[in-house]
C-alpha positions as CSV (number, residue, x, y, z in Angstrom):
1,M,-0.9,-12.0,8.8
2,T,0.4,-8.5,8.1
3,G,3.3,-7.6,5.9
4,L,5.4,-4.4,6.3
5,I,8.0,-3.3,3.8
6,A,10.7,-0.7,4.6
7,A,13.8,0.2,2.7
8,F,16.2,0.1,5.6
9,K,16.3,-1.8,8.9
10,E,17.0,1.4,10.9
11,E,13.6,2.8,9.9
12,V,11.7,0.0,11.6
13,G,14.1,-1.0,14.3
14,G,11.5,-0.1,16.9
15,V,8.9,-2.4,15.3
16,L,11.5,-5.2,15.0
17,S,12.2,-4.9,18.7
18,D,8.5,-5.8,19.4
19,L,8.7,-9.0,17.4
20,R,8.7,-12.2,19.5
21,G,10.2,-15.5,18.3
22,A,11.3,-13.9,15.0
23,T,12.8,-16.0,12.2
24,I,14.9,-14.4,9.5
25,S,15.0,-15.4,5.8
26,R,16.5,-13.9,2.7
27,Q,15.7,-13.5,-0.9
28,G,18.3,-11.6,-3.0
29,D,19.0,-8.4,-1.3
30,A,15.9,-8.5,0.8
31,T,15.6,-9.7,4.4
32,F,12.3,-11.0,6.0
33,H,11.7,-11.0,9.7
34,R,8.7,-13.0,10.8
35,G,7.4,-13.2,14.3
36,L,4.6,-12.3,16.6
37,H,4.2,-8.5,17.3
38,K,4.1,-8.2,21.1
39,G,3.6,-11.9,21.1
40,K,0.2,-11.7,19.5
41,H,-0.1,-10.6,15.9
42,D,1.5,-12.6,13.0
43,L,3.8,-10.1,11.3
44,V,6.5,-10.1,8.5
45,V,8.8,-7.1,8.3
46,A,10.7,-7.0,5.0
47,I,13.7,-4.9,4.4
48,S,14.0,-4.3,0.7
49,G,16.7,-1.8,0.2
50,A,16.2,1.6,-1.6
51,G,14.3,2.1,-4.8
52,M,11.4,0.8,-6.8
53,Q,12.9,-2.3,-8.4
54,R,14.0,-3.7,-5.0
55,A,10.6,-2.8,-3.5
56,M,8.8,-4.5,-6.3
57,E,10.8,-7.7,-6.0
58,T,10.5,-7.7,-2.2
59,S,6.7,-7.2,-2.5
60,E,6.2,-10.0,-5.0
61,H,8.2,-12.4,-2.8
62,L,6.4,-11.5,0.4
63,I,3.0,-11.9,-1.2
64,R,3.9,-15.2,-2.8
65,E,5.7,-16.8,0.1
66,F,3.9,-15.4,3.2
67,R,0.4,-14.6,1.7
68,P,-0.4,-11.5,3.9
69,S,-4.0,-10.4,4.4
70,L,-2.7,-6.8,4.1
71,L,0.5,-5.1,3.0
72,L,1.9,-1.8,4.3
73,S,4.6,0.3,2.9
74,T,6.4,1.9,5.8
75,G,9.6,3.7,6.9
76,T,10.5,7.3,6.3
77,C,9.6,9.9,3.7
78,G,10.5,13.5,2.8
79,G,8.0,16.1,3.6
80,I,6.6,18.3,0.9
81,S,3.6,19.9,2.7
82,A,5.0,22.9,4.5
83,D,3.1,22.0,7.7
84,L,4.7,18.5,8.1
85,K,7.4,18.2,10.7
86,T,10.0,15.5,11.4
87,G,8.1,12.5,13.1
88,N,4.7,13.4,11.6
89,L,2.9,10.4,10.0
90,V,1.8,10.5,6.4
91,I,-1.1,8.1,5.6
92,P,-1.9,8.9,2.0
93,H,-5.1,8.0,0.1
94,S,-3.1,7.4,-3.1
95,V,0.4,7.1,-4.4
96,Q,1.8,8.1,-7.8
97,Y,5.2,7.6,-9.5
98,L,7.1,10.8,-10.2
99,S,10.0,10.9,-12.6
100,M,12.7,13.5,-11.8
101,H,14.3,12.8,-15.2
102,Q,11.5,12.6,-17.9
103,A,9.7,15.4,-19.8
104,D,6.4,14.0,-18.5
105,P,7.0,14.0,-14.7
106,L,3.8,12.0,-13.9
107,P,3.8,9.3,-16.6
108,F,1.5,6.9,-14.7
109,P,-1.8,7.4,-12.9
110,A,-2.1,7.4,-9.2
111,V,-2.9,4.1,-7.4
112,A,-5.6,4.4,-4.7
113,M,-5.1,2.8,-1.3
114,D,-7.7,0.4,0.2
115,A,-10.3,2.9,1.6
116,E,-11.4,0.8,4.5
117,L,-7.9,0.0,5.5
118,G,-7.0,3.6,5.2
119,Q,-9.6,4.6,7.7
120,R,-8.3,2.0,10.2
121,L,-4.7,3.3,9.7
122,I,-5.8,6.9,10.3
123,L,-7.8,5.9,13.4
124,A,-4.7,4.2,14.9
125,R,-2.8,7.4,14.3
126,H,-5.4,9.4,16.2
127,R,-5.5,6.8,19.0
128,C,-1.8,7.3,19.8
129,G,-1.9,11.1,19.4
130,I,0.6,11.4,16.5
131,L,0.2,14.3,14.2
132,G,0.2,13.8,10.4
133,R,-1.7,14.2,7.1
134,E,-3.5,12.4,4.4
135,G,-3.3,13.2,0.7
136,L,-1.0,12.1,-2.2
137,L,2.4,10.5,-1.8
138,L,4.8,10.6,-4.7
139,T,7.4,7.9,-5.3
140,T,10.4,9.3,-7.1
141,D,13.2,7.7,-9.1
142,R,15.9,9.5,-7.0
143,I,16.2,11.3,-3.7
144,V,14.6,14.7,-3.6
145,R,17.3,16.5,-1.8
146,T,17.0,20.3,-2.1
147,T,14.3,22.8,-1.1
148,A,14.3,24.0,-4.7
149,E,13.3,20.5,-5.9
150,K,10.7,20.3,-3.2
151,R,9.2,23.7,-4.1
152,A,9.0,22.6,-7.8
153,I,6.5,19.9,-6.9
154,M,4.6,21.6,-4.2
155,D,1.8,22.7,-6.6
156,I,0.9,19.1,-7.4
157,P,-2.7,18.7,-6.0
158,E,-2.9,17.2,-2.5
159,I,0.8,16.3,-2.4
160,T,2.1,15.5,1.1
161,A,5.5,13.8,0.8
162,V,7.9,11.7,-1.3
163,D,9.5,8.3,-1.0
164,M,11.3,5.9,-3.3
165,E,9.3,2.6,-2.9
166,S,5.6,2.9,-2.2
167,A,4.3,3.1,-5.8
168,A,6.1,-0.2,-6.6
169,I,4.7,-1.9,-3.5
170,A,1.2,-0.6,-4.3
171,S,1.5,-2.0,-7.9
172,A,2.4,-5.4,-6.7
173,A,-0.3,-5.5,-4.1
174,E,-3.0,-4.3,-6.6
175,E,-1.9,-6.9,-9.1
176,Q,-2.3,-9.7,-6.5
177,G,-5.5,-8.3,-4.9
178,V,-3.9,-7.7,-1.5
179,P,-5.3,-4.7,0.5
180,F,-2.6,-2.1,0.7
181,G,-1.8,1.0,2.7
182,I,1.1,3.4,3.5
183,V,2.4,4.7,6.8
184,R,5.4,6.9,6.5
185,A,7.2,9.0,9.1
186,V,8.6,12.3,7.9
187,A,12.4,12.5,8.1
188,D,13.3,15.8,6.4
189,P,10.7,18.6,6.3
190,A,10.0,20.7,3.2
191,W,12.0,23.7,4.3
192,E,15.3,21.8,4.7
193,N,17.9,20.5,2.3
194,L,19.3,17.0,2.5
195,I,23.0,17.8,2.7
196,V,24.5,14.3,2.7
197,D,24.5,12.5,-0.7
198,Y,23.1,9.1,0.3
199,E,23.0,7.9,-3.3
200,L,26.8,8.4,-3.4
201,I,27.1,6.5,-0.1
202,L,25.0,3.6,-1.4
203,K,26.6,3.5,-4.8
204,G,23.8,1.4,-6.2
205,K,23.8,-1.1,-3.3
206,S,20.7,-2.1,-1.3
207,T,22.2,-0.8,2.0
208,A,25.4,0.9,3.2
209,T,28.0,-0.6,5.4
210,P,29.8,1.3,8.2
211,L,32.8,1.4,5.9
212,D,30.8,3.0,3.2
213,V,29.7,5.7,5.6
214,L,33.1,6.2,7.0
215,G,34.6,6.4,3.5
216,Y,32.1,9.1,2.5
217,L,32.6,11.1,5.7
218,A,36.4,10.9,5.3
219,T,36.1,12.7,2.0
220,H,33.2,15.0,3.1
221,P,34.1,15.8,6.8
222,W,32.1,19.1,6.7
223,Q,29.0,17.0,6.4
224,L,29.4,15.1,9.7
225,A,27.0,17.3,11.6
226,A,24.4,16.9,8.9
227,F,24.8,13.2,8.9
228,V,24.4,13.0,12.7
229,K,21.3,15.1,12.4
230,D,19.9,12.7,9.8
231,V,20.6,9.7,11.9
232,K,18.8,11.2,14.8
233,R,15.8,11.9,12.5
234,V,15.7,8.2,11.4
235,F,15.8,7.0,15.0
236,H,13.0,9.5,15.9
237,A,11.0,8.1,13.0
238,S,11.6,4.6,14.1
239,A,10.4,5.4,17.6
240,V,7.3,7.0,16.2
241,L,6.6,4.0,14.0
242,K,7.0,1.7,17.0
243,T,4.4,3.6,18.9
244,Y,2.1,3.7,15.9
245,Y,2.2,0.0,15.2
246,R,1.5,-0.8,18.8
247,S,-1.6,1.3,18.5
248,F,-2.6,-0.2,15.2
249,F,-2.2,-3.9,16.2
250,E,-4.0,-3.2,19.5
251,Q,-6.9,-1.7,17.5
252,Q,-6.8,-4.7,15.1
253,A,-7.3,-7.1,18.1
254,M,-10.2,-5.0,19.4
255,Y,-12.1,-5.4,16.1
256,A,-11.0,-8.9,15.3
């Protein structure tokens, strides 16, 4: 059985649409969708909410209750490599926590992905013709919103992209001896700012309601176009991930 963990349901809506006979369970803020991918592969898709703490708790519950043979951190990420475009897939060889607040921005060592699994993940990306990169993914303690913030970390060796969950998921998987990988679709590229303040929309919650979004846009109406653009990016990323996981699970069946 495979476990996927994403922060938000919208990021993996395409994958969820491929689940057959899915059952839903909850633990705290997290939601777990278990079914058969395309009616064949046993799959749990967990929606954790944003941030490392929620990702850690979701990972620990998924590993303990579902006992996956491999665990994948998935969803979207922010591009840091200048050549990454929206919809490209980042499959890093390692992940490292980056503090945006501390004097030492890299307080912990990088965690390496399972090498054999990483090769299978990359092969699946090649099979479905989606462009992307390998390298280092950084997990940050807040959203990296501006091009200035992105430029400030571009010189970190082999950096590709940033997210807010993968380092926690990697730590939980490493501790429990579960093979772990990362497949993240780029939402915002390195040369663009994130205009909308999603942390203000979330206000510390695991997910935003339509009322949260409407309330924010009512006080920031000039950001409506940017919000619509971001929504389109997430739906594009979801479609890319749907295509990718079809390729990955078909490949798994070939070599089973």
